[in-house]
N, CA, C and O atoms as a Tripos MOL2 file, in Angstrom:
@<TRIPOS>MOLECULE
protein
  296   295    74     0     0
PROTEIN
NO_CHARGES

@<TRIPOS>ATOM
      1 N         -35.2030  -48.8540    3.3330 N.3       1 MET1
      2 CA        -34.1830  -48.3990    3.5170 C.3       1 MET1
      3 C         -33.4390  -48.8620    4.6130 C.2       1 MET1
      4 O         -34.0550  -49.0250    5.6660 O.2       1 MET1
      5 N         -32.3050  -49.0920    4.5780 N.am      2 PRO2
      6 CA        -31.4610  -50.1450    5.1880 C.3       2 PRO2
      7 C         -31.0690  -49.3530    6.7580 C.2       2 PRO2
      8 O         -30.7620  -48.1710    6.9080 O.2       2 PRO2
      9 N         -31.2000  -50.4720    7.8840 N.am      3 GLU3
     10 CA        -30.6930  -50.1850    9.3960 C.3       3 GLU3
     11 C         -29.1120  -50.0960    9.2110 C.2       3 GLU3
     12 O         -28.2440  -50.9270    8.9430 O.2       3 GLU3
     13 N         -29.1150  -48.4910    9.5130 N.am      4 ASP4
     14 CA        -27.2860  -48.5250   10.0310 C.3       4 ASP4
     15 C         -27.0820  -49.7540   10.9280 C.2       4 ASP4
     16 O         -28.0830  -50.0350   11.5870 O.2       4 ASP4
     17 N         -25.9410  -50.6110   11.1190 N.am      5 ASP5
     18 CA        -25.5860  -51.4770   11.6110 C.3       5 ASP5
     19 C         -24.8450  -50.6860   12.7370 C.2       5 ASP5
     20 O         -24.6380  -51.4830   13.6520 O.2       5 ASP5
     21 N         -24.3400  -49.3930   13.0610 N.am      6 ASP6
     22 CA        -23.4090  -49.2440   13.5020 C.3       6 ASP6
     23 C         -23.9920  -48.4790   14.8880 C.2       6 ASP6
     24 O         -23.3800  -48.1490   15.9040 O.2       6 ASP6
     25 N         -25.2730  -48.3430   14.5670 N.am      7 ALA7
     26 CA        -26.6090  -47.0930   15.2200 C.3       7 ALA7
     27 C         -26.3930  -48.1370   16.5370 C.2       7 ALA7
     28 O         -26.0460  -49.3130   16.4260 O.2       7 ALA7
     29 N         -26.6120  -47.6010   17.5110 N.am      8 ILE8
     30 CA        -26.4910  -47.4960   18.6090 C.3       8 ILE8
     31 C         -28.4320  -47.3090   19.1850 C.2       8 ILE8
     32 O         -28.8560  -46.1620   19.0420 O.2       8 ILE8
     33 N         -29.4580  -48.3460   19.7650 N.am      9 GLU9
     34 CA        -30.4420  -48.4650   20.3910 C.3       9 GLU9
     35 C         -30.5660  -47.8840   21.7170 C.2       9 GLU9
     36 O         -30.2270  -48.2080   22.8560 O.2       9 GLU9
     37 N         -31.0940  -47.0330   21.2380 N.am     10 MET10
     38 CA        -31.3340  -45.7900   22.5060 C.3      10 MET10
     39 C         -32.8350  -46.3530   22.8330 C.2      10 MET10
     40 O         -33.8020  -46.6570   22.1350 O.2      10 MET10
     41 N         -32.3860  -46.3390   25.0800 N.am     11 ILE11
     42 CA        -33.3930  -46.6520   25.6610 C.3      11 ILE11
     43 C         -33.7340  -44.9730   26.3810 C.2      11 ILE11
     44 O         -32.9230  -44.1080   26.7110 O.2      11 ILE11
     45 N         -35.3630  -44.9650   26.4520 N.am     12 PRO12
     46 CA        -35.3340  -43.8440   27.0450 C.3      12 PRO12
     47 C         -35.5650  -44.0880   28.8600 C.2      12 PRO12
     48 O         -35.8920  -45.0780   29.5150 O.2      12 PRO12
     49 N         -35.2750  -42.9100   29.1760 N.am     13 VAL13
     50 CA        -34.9270  -43.4540   30.8400 C.3      13 VAL13
     51 C         -35.9620  -42.2700   31.3300 C.2      13 VAL13
     52 O         -36.5530  -41.4490   30.6280 O.2      13 VAL13
     53 N         -35.9960  -42.4650   32.9250 N.am     14 VAL14
     54 CA        -36.6930  -41.3520   33.6420 C.3      14 VAL14
     55 C         -35.9610  -40.4010   34.0820 C.2      14 VAL14
     56 O         -35.8000  -40.6320   35.2800 O.2      14 VAL14
     57 N         -35.4930  -39.5780   33.8310 N.am     15 SER15
     58 CA        -34.4010  -38.8130   34.3560 C.3      15 SER15
     59 C         -34.7850  -36.7890   34.0820 C.2      15 SER15
     60 O         -35.3440  -36.1610   33.1830 O.2      15 SER15
     61 N         -34.1820  -36.4320   35.2760 N.am     16 SER16
     62 CA        -34.4100  -34.5520   34.7470 C.3      16 SER16
     63 C         -33.0720  -34.3980   33.6190 C.2      16 SER16
     64 O         -33.0670  -33.5350   32.7420 O.2      16 SER16
     65 N         -32.5700  -34.8470   33.7090 N.am     17 HIS17
     66 CA        -31.0280  -34.2260   32.8080 C.3      17 HIS17
     67 C         -30.8890  -34.9700   31.5570 C.2      17 HIS17
     68 O         -30.6540  -34.3530   30.5180 O.2      17 HIS17
     69 N         -31.0450  -36.5820   31.5690 N.am     18 ILE18
     70 CA        -30.7500  -37.9720   30.4350 C.3      18 ILE18
     71 C         -32.0360  -37.7560   29.8250 C.2      18 ILE18
     72 O         -33.0010  -37.3360   30.4630 O.2      18 ILE18
     73 N         -32.0620  -38.0190   28.6770 N.am     19 GLY19
     74 CA        -33.5070  -38.6780   28.0480 C.3      19 GLY19
     75 C         -33.3210  -40.2310   27.6480 C.2      19 GLY19
     76 O         -34.1930  -41.0980   27.5880 O.2      19 GLY19
     77 N         -31.9800  -40.3330   27.4000 N.am     20 ALA20
     78 CA        -31.9840  -41.9510   26.4070 C.3      20 ALA20
     79 C         -30.7910  -42.1770   27.0290 C.2      20 ALA20
     80 O         -30.2380  -41.3540   27.7590 O.2      20 ALA20
     81 N         -30.0560  -44.1020   26.5630 N.am     21 VAL21
     82 CA        -29.3720  -44.1650   27.2830 C.3      21 VAL21
     83 C         -29.1180  -45.4600   26.2570 C.2      21 VAL21
     84 O         -30.1190  -46.1100   25.9530 O.2      21 VAL21
     85 N         -27.7890  -45.8770   25.6930 N.am     22 GLY22
     86 CA        -27.8780  -46.8810   24.6720 C.3      22 GLY22
     87 C         -26.3000  -47.6560   24.7400 C.2      22 GLY22
     88 O         -25.4250  -46.7900   24.7480 O.2      22 GLY22
     89 N         -25.9290  -48.5820   24.7730 N.am     23 TRP23
     90 CA        -24.4740  -49.5090   24.8240 C.3      23 TRP23
     91 C         -24.5870  -50.4390   23.5260 C.2      23 TRP23
     92 O         -25.5840  -51.1590   23.4760 O.2      23 TRP23
     93 N         -23.7250  -50.4950   22.5340 N.am     24 LYS24
     94 CA        -23.2190  -51.6020   21.7490 C.3      24 LYS24
     95 C         -21.3380  -51.4590   21.6670 C.2      24 LYS24
     96 O         -20.5220  -50.5810   21.3860 O.2      24 LYS24
     97 N         -21.3200  -53.1730   22.1800 N.am     25 GLU25
     98 CA        -19.8560  -53.0950   22.1370 C.3      25 GLU25
     99 C         -18.8320  -52.3830   22.7090 C.2      25 GLU25
    100 O         -17.9300  -51.8880   22.0330 O.2      25 GLU25
    101 N         -18.9270  -52.2590   24.3710 N.am     26 GLY26
    102 CA        -18.2970  -50.9790   24.9310 C.3      26 GLY26
    103 C         -18.9850  -49.6250   24.6810 C.2      26 GLY26
    104 O         -19.2180  -49.0020   25.7160 O.2      26 GLY26
    105 N         -19.2290  -49.2410   23.9340 N.am     27 THR27
    106 CA        -19.3500  -48.0970   23.5120 C.3      27 THR27
    107 C         -21.1090  -47.5410   24.3920 C.2      27 THR27
    108 O         -22.1890  -48.0580   24.1060 O.2      27 THR27
    109 N         -20.9320  -46.5190   25.3430 N.am     28 LEU28
    110 CA        -22.1460  -46.0190   25.7320 C.3      28 LEU28
    111 C         -22.6060  -44.4620   25.2650 C.2      28 LEU28
    112 O         -22.0630  -43.3760   25.4680 O.2      28 LEU28
    113 N         -23.6640  -44.7750   24.6540 N.am     29 GLN29
    114 CA        -24.0820  -43.3110   24.3630 C.3      29 GLN29
    115 C         -25.5080  -43.1660   25.2890 C.2      29 GLN29
    116 O         -26.5230  -43.8200   25.5290 O.2      29 GLN29
    117 N         -24.7470  -41.5690   25.7250 N.am     30 VAL30
    118 CA        -26.0840  -41.1210   26.3800 C.3      30 VAL30
    119 C         -26.5490  -39.7810   26.0850 C.2      30 VAL30
    120 O         -25.7660  -38.8320   26.1450 O.2      30 VAL30
    121 N         -28.1400  -39.5890   25.6750 N.am     31 ASP31
    122 CA        -28.3370  -38.1620   25.0530 C.3      31 ASP31
    123 C         -29.2360  -37.7210   26.2190 C.2      31 ASP31
    124 O         -30.1860  -38.1940   26.8440 O.2      31 ASP31
    125 N         -28.4470  -36.5180   26.2240 N.am     32 PHE32
    126 CA        -29.3080  -35.4110   27.2010 C.3      32 PHE32
    127 C         -30.2220  -34.7200   27.2170 C.2      32 PHE32
    128 O         -30.4130  -34.4870   26.0230 O.2      32 PHE32
    129 N         -31.0240  -34.1570   27.8260 N.am     33 ASN33
    130 CA        -31.8850  -33.9080   27.9660 C.3      33 ASN33
    131 C         -32.4610  -32.2250   26.6330 C.2      33 ASN33
    132 O         -33.2760  -31.7270   25.8570 O.2      33 ASN33
    133 N         -30.9340  -32.1350   27.4870 N.am     34 ASN34
    134 CA        -30.9580  -30.3990   26.6690 C.3      34 ASN34
    135 C         -30.2010  -30.3900   25.3930 C.2      34 ASN34
    136 O         -29.4370  -29.4660   25.1130 O.2      34 ASN34
    137 N         -30.4800  -31.7910   24.3270 N.am     35 GLY35
    138 CA        -30.0760  -31.8340   22.8490 C.3      35 GLY35
    139 C         -28.6980  -32.2740   22.6510 C.2      35 GLY35
    140 O         -28.4480  -32.3520   21.4490 O.2      35 GLY35
    141 N         -27.7560  -32.5750   23.3690 N.am     36 THR36
    142 CA        -26.4070  -32.7400   23.6130 C.3      36 THR36
    143 C         -26.6150  -34.6880   23.2850 C.2      36 THR36
    144 O         -27.5590  -35.3840   23.6580 O.2      36 THR36
    145 N         -25.5370  -35.0710   22.5910 N.am     37 SER37
    146 CA        -25.4450  -36.3850   23.3470 C.3      37 SER37
    147 C         -23.3070  -36.8370   22.9640 C.2      37 SER37
    148 O         -22.5020  -36.4430   22.1200 O.2      37 SER37
    149 N         -23.2380  -37.8020   24.1290 N.am     38 TYR38
    150 CA        -22.0880  -38.2160   24.1380 C.3      38 TYR38
    151 C         -21.6570  -39.8270   24.1740 C.2      38 TYR38
    152 O         -22.2910  -40.6830   24.7910 O.2      38 TYR38
    153 N         -20.5980  -40.0400   23.4860 N.am     39 GLU39
    154 CA        -20.5290  -41.2330   23.7440 C.3      39 GLU39
    155 C         -18.9380  -41.5340   24.7470 C.2      39 GLU39
    156 O         -17.8160  -41.0570   24.9140 O.2      39 GLU39
    157 N         -19.6210  -42.4060   25.1010 N.am     40 TYR40
    158 CA        -18.3630  -43.0020   26.1050 C.3      40 TYR40
    159 C         -17.6950  -44.3700   25.8400 C.2      40 TYR40
    160 O         -18.3150  -45.4330   25.8230 O.2      40 TYR40
    161 N         -16.5040  -44.2470   25.6570 N.am     41 SER41
    162 CA        -15.7690  -45.6960   25.1710 C.3      41 SER41
    163 C         -15.2940  -46.2890   26.7490 C.2      41 SER41
    164 O         -14.9640  -45.8830   27.8630 O.2      41 SER41
    165 N         -15.5350  -47.6270   25.9200 N.am     42 GLY42
    166 CA        -15.0640  -48.7790   27.1170 C.3      42 GLY42
    167 C         -15.6200  -49.2760   28.4510 C.2      42 GLY42
    168 O         -15.0820  -49.9210   29.3520 O.2      42 GLY42
    169 N         -17.2390  -48.6350   28.2690 N.am     43 VAL43
    170 CA        -17.8200  -48.8850   29.4940 C.3      43 VAL43
    171 C         -18.1800  -50.3980   29.3620 C.2      43 VAL43
    172 O         -18.4400  -50.8050   28.2300 O.2      43 VAL43
    173 N         -18.2130  -51.1420   30.2530 N.am     44 PRO44
    174 CA        -18.5330  -52.6220   30.2950 C.3      44 PRO44
    175 C         -20.4240  -52.7770   30.1840 C.2      44 PRO44
    176 O         -21.1460  -51.9790   30.7820 O.2      44 PRO44
    177 N         -20.7140  -53.3660   29.7450 N.am     45 GLU45
    178 CA        -22.0190  -54.1650   29.7230 C.3      45 GLU45
    179 C         -22.9600  -54.4950   30.9420 C.2      45 GLU45
    180 O         -23.9520  -55.0560   30.4770 O.2      45 GLU45
    181 N         -23.0220  -54.4220   31.8020 N.am     46 ASP46
    182 CA        -22.7200  -54.3540   33.2660 C.3      46 ASP46
    183 C         -23.0880  -52.8600   33.7720 C.2      46 ASP46
    184 O         -24.2080  -52.5490   34.1780 O.2      46 ASP46
    185 N         -21.9490  -51.9530   33.6860 N.am     47 GLU47
    186 CA        -22.1310  -50.6190   33.8500 C.3      47 GLU47
    187 C         -23.0820  -49.6820   33.4070 C.2      47 GLU47
    188 O         -23.3510  -48.5800   33.8860 O.2      47 GLU47
    189 N         -23.8670  -50.6350   31.7970 N.am     48 PHE48
    190 CA        -24.7950  -50.1930   31.2840 C.3      48 PHE48
    191 C         -26.1190  -50.2440   31.9770 C.2      48 PHE48
    192 O         -26.9630  -49.4170   32.3220 O.2      48 PHE48
    193 N         -25.9740  -51.4930   32.0440 N.am     49 ASP49
    194 CA        -27.6250  -51.9830   32.8880 C.3      49 ASP49
    195 C         -27.7060  -51.4250   34.4170 C.2      49 ASP49
    196 O         -28.8210  -51.2990   34.9240 O.2      49 ASP49
    197 N         -26.7940  -51.1640   34.9930 N.am     50 ASN50
    198 CA        -26.5800  -50.4330   36.1420 C.3      50 ASN50
    199 C         -27.2950  -49.5500   36.1210 C.2      50 ASN50
    200 O         -28.4000  -49.5150   36.6640 O.2      50 ASN50
    201 N         -26.5740  -48.3530   35.2370 N.am     51 LEU51
    202 CA        -27.1760  -46.9590   35.0480 C.3      51 LEU51
    203 C         -28.3440  -47.0670   34.6840 C.2      51 LEU51
    204 O         -29.1940  -46.5420   35.4030 O.2      51 LEU51
    205 N         -28.7500  -47.7410   33.5190 N.am     52 ARG52
    206 CA        -30.0010  -48.0480   32.9140 C.3      52 ARG52
    207 C         -31.3340  -48.4510   34.2310 C.2      52 ARG52
    208 O         -32.4770  -48.0040   34.3270 O.2      52 ARG52
    209 N         -30.6970  -49.3140   34.9790 N.am     53 GLU53
    210 CA        -31.9710  -49.7480   36.2160 C.3      53 GLU53
    211 C         -31.6260  -48.7000   37.7960 C.2      53 GLU53
    212 O         -31.9920  -48.8930   38.9550 O.2      53 GLU53
    213 N         -30.9550  -47.8160   37.3130 N.am     54 ALA54
    214 CA        -30.5640  -47.2870   38.7930 C.3      54 ALA54
    215 C         -31.6670  -45.9560   38.7610 C.2      54 ALA54
    216 O         -32.0000  -45.1320   37.9100 O.2      54 ALA54
    217 N         -32.0820  -46.2790   40.3920 N.am     55 SER55
    218 CA        -33.0360  -45.2780   40.5870 C.3      55 SER55
    219 C         -33.0550  -43.9790   40.4950 C.2      55 SER55
    220 O         -34.1470  -43.4160   40.4070 O.2      55 SER55
    221 N         -31.7420  -43.1640   40.4960 N.am     56 SER56
    222 CA        -31.3660  -41.9480   39.7670 C.3      56 SER56
    223 C         -30.4010  -42.2150   38.7100 C.2      56 SER56
    224 O         -29.2560  -42.4370   39.1060 O.2      56 SER56
    225 N         -30.6730  -42.2520   37.0490 N.am     57 VAL57
    226 CA        -29.8940  -42.3570   36.2650 C.3      57 VAL57
    227 C         -29.1040  -41.1380   36.3600 C.2      57 VAL57
    228 O         -27.9330  -41.2580   35.9970 O.2      57 VAL57
    229 N         -29.4290  -40.1460   36.7100 N.am     58 GLY58
    230 CA        -28.4450  -38.9900   36.7380 C.3      58 GLY58
    231 C         -27.4780  -39.2460   37.6840 C.2      58 GLY58
    232 O         -26.3090  -38.9760   37.4080 O.2      58 GLY58
    233 N         -27.7610  -39.7130   38.7400 N.am     59 GLY59
    234 CA        -27.0080  -39.4030   39.8260 C.3      59 GLY59
    235 C         -25.5630  -40.6310   39.2380 C.2      59 GLY59
    236 O         -24.3660  -40.4210   39.0400 O.2      59 GLY59
    237 N         -26.5810  -42.1340   39.0930 N.am     60 TYR60
    238 CA        -25.5480  -42.9120   38.8350 C.3      60 TYR60
    239 C         -24.3720  -42.6000   37.8380 C.2      60 TYR60
    240 O         -23.2200  -43.0330   37.8820 O.2      60 TYR60
    241 N         -25.0900  -41.5220   36.6970 N.am     61 PHE61
    242 CA        -24.3850  -41.2500   35.9330 C.3      61 PHE61
    243 C         -22.9340  -40.6300   36.2370 C.2      61 PHE61
    244 O         -21.8330  -40.8350   35.7250 O.2      61 PHE61
    245 N         -23.3940  -39.7490   37.3240 N.am     62 ASN62
    246 CA        -22.4400  -38.6020   37.4620 C.3      62 ASN62
    247 C         -21.5090  -39.1970   38.6160 C.2      62 ASN62
    248 O         -20.4820  -38.5770   38.8900 O.2      62 ASN62
    249 N         -21.8280  -40.4010   39.3240 N.am     63 GLN63
    250 CA        -20.7170  -40.8740   40.1700 C.3      63 GLN63
    251 C         -20.1050  -42.2260   39.4300 C.2      63 GLN63
    252 O         -19.1690  -42.8310   39.9530 O.2      63 GLN63
    253 N         -20.6390  -42.6210   38.2950 N.am     64 HIS64
    254 CA        -20.1050  -44.1300   37.9660 C.3      64 HIS64
    255 C         -19.4620  -43.8080   36.5300 C.2      64 HIS64
    256 O         -18.3090  -44.1700   36.2940 O.2      64 HIS64
    257 N         -20.2710  -43.0820   35.5240 N.am     65 ILE65
    258 CA        -19.4350  -42.7670   34.2910 C.3      65 ILE65
    259 C         -18.9270  -41.5250   33.8570 C.2      65 ILE65
    260 O         -18.2180  -41.6220   32.8550 O.2      65 ILE65
    261 N         -19.1100  -40.1130   34.4150 N.am     66 LYS66
    262 CA        -18.6530  -38.9670   34.1180 C.3      66 LYS66
    263 C         -17.3870  -39.0750   35.1840 C.2      66 LYS66
    264 O         -17.4050  -39.2500   36.4030 O.2      66 LYS66
    265 N         -15.9920  -38.8610   34.0240 N.am     67 GLY67
    266 CA        -14.7120  -38.3280   34.6460 C.3      67 GLY67
    267 C         -14.2180  -40.2580   34.5640 C.2      67 GLY67
    268 O         -13.0970  -40.7660   34.5130 O.2      67 GLY67
    269 N         -15.0790  -40.6620   34.5750 N.am     68 SER68
    270 CA        -14.4150  -42.5390   35.0250 C.3      68 SER68
    271 C         -14.1450  -43.1390   33.4220 C.2      68 SER68
    272 O         -13.3860  -44.0830   33.2000 O.2      68 SER68
    273 N         -15.0900  -42.2360   32.1140 N.am     69 TYR69
    274 CA        -14.7600  -43.2960   30.6940 C.3      69 TYR69
    275 C         -14.8190  -41.6400   29.7550 C.2      69 TYR69
    276 O         -15.5430  -40.6500   29.8600 O.2      69 TYR69
    277 N         -13.6960  -41.9930   28.8820 N.am     70 ARG70
    278 CA        -13.2340  -41.0830   27.5820 C.3      70 ARG70
    279 C         -14.9330  -40.7470   26.8740 C.2      70 ARG70
    280 O         -15.3920  -41.4560   25.9790 O.2      70 ARG70
    281 N         -15.5030  -39.8570   27.3220 N.am     71 GLY71
    282 CA        -16.5710  -38.8360   26.6260 C.3      71 GLY71
    283 C         -16.0720  -38.4580   25.3890 C.2      71 GLY71
    284 O         -14.8580  -38.6510   25.3100 O.2      71 GLY71
    285 N         -16.6480  -37.9250   24.2650 N.am     72 THR72
    286 CA        -17.0130  -37.7980   23.1070 C.3      72 THR72
    287 C         -17.9300  -36.8960   22.8480 C.2      72 THR72
    288 O         -19.0140  -37.4770   22.8910 O.2      72 THR72
    289 N         -18.1130  -35.4610   22.5290 N.am     73 LYS73
    290 CA        -19.5950  -35.6740   21.7390 C.3      73 LYS73
    291 C         -20.1620  -35.5640   20.4670 C.2      73 LYS73
    292 O         -19.5740  -35.0740   19.5030 O.2      73 LYS73
    293 N         -21.0140  -35.9030   20.4550 N.am     74 LEU74
    294 CA        -21.3540  -36.3720   19.0860 C.3      74 LEU74
    295 C         -21.8150  -35.3520   18.2940 C.2      74 LEU74
    296 O         -22.1410  -35.5750   17.1280 O.2      74 LEU74
@<TRIPOS>BOND
     1     1     2 1
     2     2     3 1
     3     3     4 2
     4     3     5 am
     5     5     6 1
     6     6     7 1
     7     7     8 2
     8     7     9 am
     9     9    10 1
    10    10    11 1
    11    11    12 2
    12    11    13 am
    13    13    14 1
    14    14    15 1
    15    15    16 2
    16    15    17 am
    17    17    18 1
    18    18    19 1
    19    19    20 2
    20    19    21 am
    21    21    22 1
    22    22    23 1
    23    23    24 2
    24    23    25 am
    25    25    26 1
    26    26    27 1
    27    27    28 2
    28    27    29 am
    29    29    30 1
    30    30    31 1
    31    31    32 2
    32    31    33 am
    33    33    34 1
    34    34    35 1
    35    35    36 2
    36    35    37 am
    37    37    38 1
    38    38    39 1
    39    39    40 2
    40    39    41 am
    41    41    42 1
    42    42    43 1
    43    43    44 2
    44    43    45 am
    45    45    46 1
    46    46    47 1
    47    47    48 2
    48    47    49 am
    49    49    50 1
    50    50    51 1
    51    51    52 2
    52    51    53 am
    53    53    54 1
    54    54    55 1
    55    55    56 2
    56    55    57 am
    57    57    58 1
    58    58    59 1
    59    59    60 2
    60    59    61 am
    61    61    62 1
    62    62    63 1
    63    63    64 2
    64    63    65 am
    65    65    66 1
    66    66    67 1
    67    67    68 2
    68    67    69 am
    69    69    70 1
    70    70    71 1
    71    71    72 2
    72    71    73 am
    73    73    74 1
    74    74    75 1
    75    75    76 2
    76    75    77 am
    77    77    78 1
    78    78    79 1
    79    79    80 2
    80    79    81 am
    81    81    82 1
    82    82    83 1
    83    83    84 2
    84    83    85 am
    85    85    86 1
    86    86    87 1
    87    87    88 2
    88    87    89 am
    89    89    90 1
    90    90    91 1
    91    91    92 2
    92    91    93 am
    93    93    94 1
    94    94    95 1
    95    95    96 2
    96    95    97 am
    97    97    98 1
    98    98    99 1
    99    99   100 2
   100    99   101 am
   101   101   102 1
   102   102   103 1
   103   103   104 2
   104   103   105 am
   105   105   106 1
   106   106   107 1
   107   107   108 2
   108   107   109 am
   109   109   110 1
   110   110   111 1
   111   111   112 2
   112   111   113 am
   113   113   114 1
   114   114   115 1
   115   115   116 2
   116   115   117 am
   117   117   118 1
   118   118   119 1
   119   119   120 2
   120   119   121 am
   121   121   122 1
   122   122   123 1
   123   123   124 2
   124   123   125 am
   125   125   126 1
   126   126   127 1
   127   127   128 2
   128   127   129 am
   129   129   130 1
   130   130   131 1
   131   131   132 2
   132   131   133 am
   133   133   134 1
   134   134   135 1
   135   135   136 2
   136   135   137 am
   137   137   138 1
   138   138   139 1
   139   139   140 2
   140   139   141 am
   141   141   142 1
   142   142   143 1
   143   143   144 2
   144   143   145 am
   145   145   146 1
   146   146   147 1
   147   147   148 2
   148   147   149 am
   149   149   150 1
   150   150   151 1
   151   151   152 2
   152   151   153 am
   153   153   154 1
   154   154   155 1
   155   155   156 2
   156   155   157 am
   157   157   158 1
   158   158   159 1
   159   159   160 2
   160   159   161 am
   161   161   162 1
   162   162   163 1
   163   163   164 2
   164   163   165 am
   165   165   166 1
   166   166   167 1
   167   167   168 2
   168   167   169 am
   169   169   170 1
   170   170   171 1
   171   171   172 2
   172   171   173 am
   173   173   174 1
   174   174   175 1
   175   175   176 2
   176   175   177 am
   177   177   178 1
   178   178   179 1
   179   179   180 2
   180   179   181 am
   181   181   182 1
   182   182   183 1
   183   183   184 2
   184   183   185 am
   185   185   186 1
   186   186   187 1
   187   187   188 2
   188   187   189 am
   189   189   190 1
   190   190   191 1
   191   191   192 2
   192   191   193 am
   193   193   194 1
   194   194   195 1
   195   195   196 2
   196   195   197 am
   197   197   198 1
   198   198   199 1
   199   199   200 2
   200   199   201 am
   201   201   202 1
   202   202   203 1
   203   203   204 2
   204   203   205 am
   205   205   206 1
   206   206   207 1
   207   207   208 2
   208   207   209 am
   209   209   210 1
   210   210   211 1
   211   211   212 2
   212   211   213 am
   213   213   214 1
   214   214   215 1
   215   215   216 2
   216   215   217 am
   217   217   218 1
   218   218   219 1
   219   219   220 2
   220   219   221 am
   221   221   222 1
   222   222   223 1
   223   223   224 2
   224   223   225 am
   225   225   226 1
   226   226   227 1
   227   227   228 2
   228   227   229 am
   229   229   230 1
   230   230   231 1
   231   231   232 2
   232   231   233 am
   233   233   234 1
   234   234   235 1
   235   235   236 2
   236   235   237 am
   237   237   238 1
   238   238   239 1
   239   239   240 2
   240   239   241 am
   241   241   242 1
   242   242   243 1
   243   243   244 2
   244   243   245 am
   245   245   246 1
   246   246   247 1
   247   247   248 2
   248   247   249 am
   249   249   250 1
   250   250   251 1
   251   251   252 2
   252   251   253 am
   253   253   254 1
   254   254   255 1
   255   255   256 2
   256   255   257 am
   257   257   258 1
   258   258   259 1
   259   259   260 2
   260   259   261 am
   261   261   262 1
   262   262   263 1
   263   263   264 2
   264   263   265 am
   265   265   266 1
   266   266   267 1
   267   267   268 2
   268   267   269 am
   269   269   270 1
   270   270   271 1
   271   271   272 2
   272   271   273 am
   273   273   274 1
   274   274   275 1
   275   275   276 2
   276   275   277 am
   277   277   278 1
   278   278   279 1
   279   279   280 2
   280   279   281 am
   281   281   282 1
   282   282   283 1
   283   283   284 2
   284   283   285 am
   285   285   286 1
   286   286   287 1
   287   287   288 2
   288   287   289 am
   289   289   290 1
   290   290   291 1
   291   291   292 2
   292   291   293 am
   293   293   294 1
   294   294   295 1
   295   295   296 2
@<TRIPOS>SUBSTRUCTURE
     1 MET1         2 RESIDUE 1 A MET
     2 PRO2         6 RESIDUE 1 A PRO
     3 GLU3        10 RESIDUE 1 A GLU
     4 ASP4        14 RESIDUE 1 A ASP
     5 ASP5        18 RESIDUE 1 A ASP
     6 ASP6        22 RESIDUE 1 A ASP
     7 ALA7        26 RESIDUE 1 A ALA
     8 ILE8        30 RESIDUE 1 A ILE
     9 GLU9        34 RESIDUE 1 A GLU
    10 MET10       38 RESIDUE 1 A MET
    11 ILE11       42 RESIDUE 1 A ILE
    12 PRO12       46 RESIDUE 1 A PRO
    13 VAL13       50 RESIDUE 1 A VAL
    14 VAL14       54 RESIDUE 1 A VAL
    15 SER15       58 RESIDUE 1 A SER
    16 SER16       62 RESIDUE 1 A SER
    17 HIS17       66 RESIDUE 1 A HIS
    18 ILE18       70 RESIDUE 1 A ILE
    19 GLY19       74 RESIDUE 1 A GLY
    20 ALA20       78 RESIDUE 1 A ALA
    21 VAL21       82 RESIDUE 1 A VAL
    22 GLY22       86 RESIDUE 1 A GLY
    23 TRP23       90 RESIDUE 1 A TRP
    24 LYS24       94 RESIDUE 1 A LYS
    25 GLU25       98 RESIDUE 1 A GLU
    26 GLY26      102 RESIDUE 1 A GLY
    27 THR27      106 RESIDUE 1 A THR
    28 LEU28      110 RESIDUE 1 A LEU
    29 GLN29      114 RESIDUE 1 A GLN
    30 VAL30      118 RESIDUE 1 A VAL
    31 ASP31      122 RESIDUE 1 A ASP
    32 PHE32      126 RESIDUE 1 A PHE
    33 ASN33      130 RESIDUE 1 A ASN
    34 ASN34      134 RESIDUE 1 A ASN
    35 GLY35      138 RESIDUE 1 A GLY
    36 THR36      142 RESIDUE 1 A THR
    37 SER37      146 RESIDUE 1 A SER
    38 TYR38      150 RESIDUE 1 A TYR
    39 GLU39      154 RESIDUE 1 A GLU
    40 TYR40      158 RESIDUE 1 A TYR
    41 SER41      162 RESIDUE 1 A SER
    42 GLY42      166 RESIDUE 1 A GLY
    43 VAL43      170 RESIDUE 1 A VAL
    44 PRO44      174 RESIDUE 1 A PRO
    45 GLU45      178 RESIDUE 1 A GLU
    46 ASP46      182 RESIDUE 1 A ASP
    47 GLU47      186 RESIDUE 1 A GLU
    48 PHE48      190 RESIDUE 1 A PHE
    49 ASP49      194 RESIDUE 1 A ASP
    50 ASN50      198 RESIDUE 1 A ASN
    51 LEU51      202 RESIDUE 1 A LEU
    52 ARG52      206 RESIDUE 1 A ARG
    53 GLU53      210 RESIDUE 1 A GLU
    54 ALA54      214 RESIDUE 1 A ALA
    55 SER55      218 RESIDUE 1 A SER
    56 SER56      222 RESIDUE 1 A SER
    57 VAL57      226 RESIDUE 1 A VAL
    58 GLY58      230 RESIDUE 1 A GLY
    59 GLY59      234 RESIDUE 1 A GLY
    60 TYR60      238 RESIDUE 1 A TYR
    61 PHE61      242 RESIDUE 1 A PHE
    62 ASN62      246 RESIDUE 1 A ASN
    63 GLN63      250 RESIDUE 1 A GLN
    64 HIS64      254 RESIDUE 1 A HIS
    65 ILE65      258 RESIDUE 1 A ILE
    66 LYS66      262 RESIDUE 1 A LYS
    67 GLY67      266 RESIDUE 1 A GLY
    68 SER68      270 RESIDUE 1 A SER
    69 TYR69      274 RESIDUE 1 A TYR
    70 ARG70      278 RESIDUE 1 A ARG
    71 GLY71      282 RESIDUE 1 A GLY
    72 THR72      286 RESIDUE 1 A THR
    73 LYS73      290 RESIDUE 1 A LYS
    74 LEU74      294 RESIDUE 1 A LEU
């Protein structure tokens, strides 16, 4: 079965609200533990790296991503 080239590789994170995050070409995908997923457009790669490496992934998301980038529910 061929790989989906448009798929974003997801990386599991330790968070009470976020299960995994992924980034590709300016698009951040966030998979929440409640089963919903969102894509955020225009996110720089360093912002993704900071999110992934934050001591509190959920806290970083709430401070720096949510409300700062346009999110679309998947």
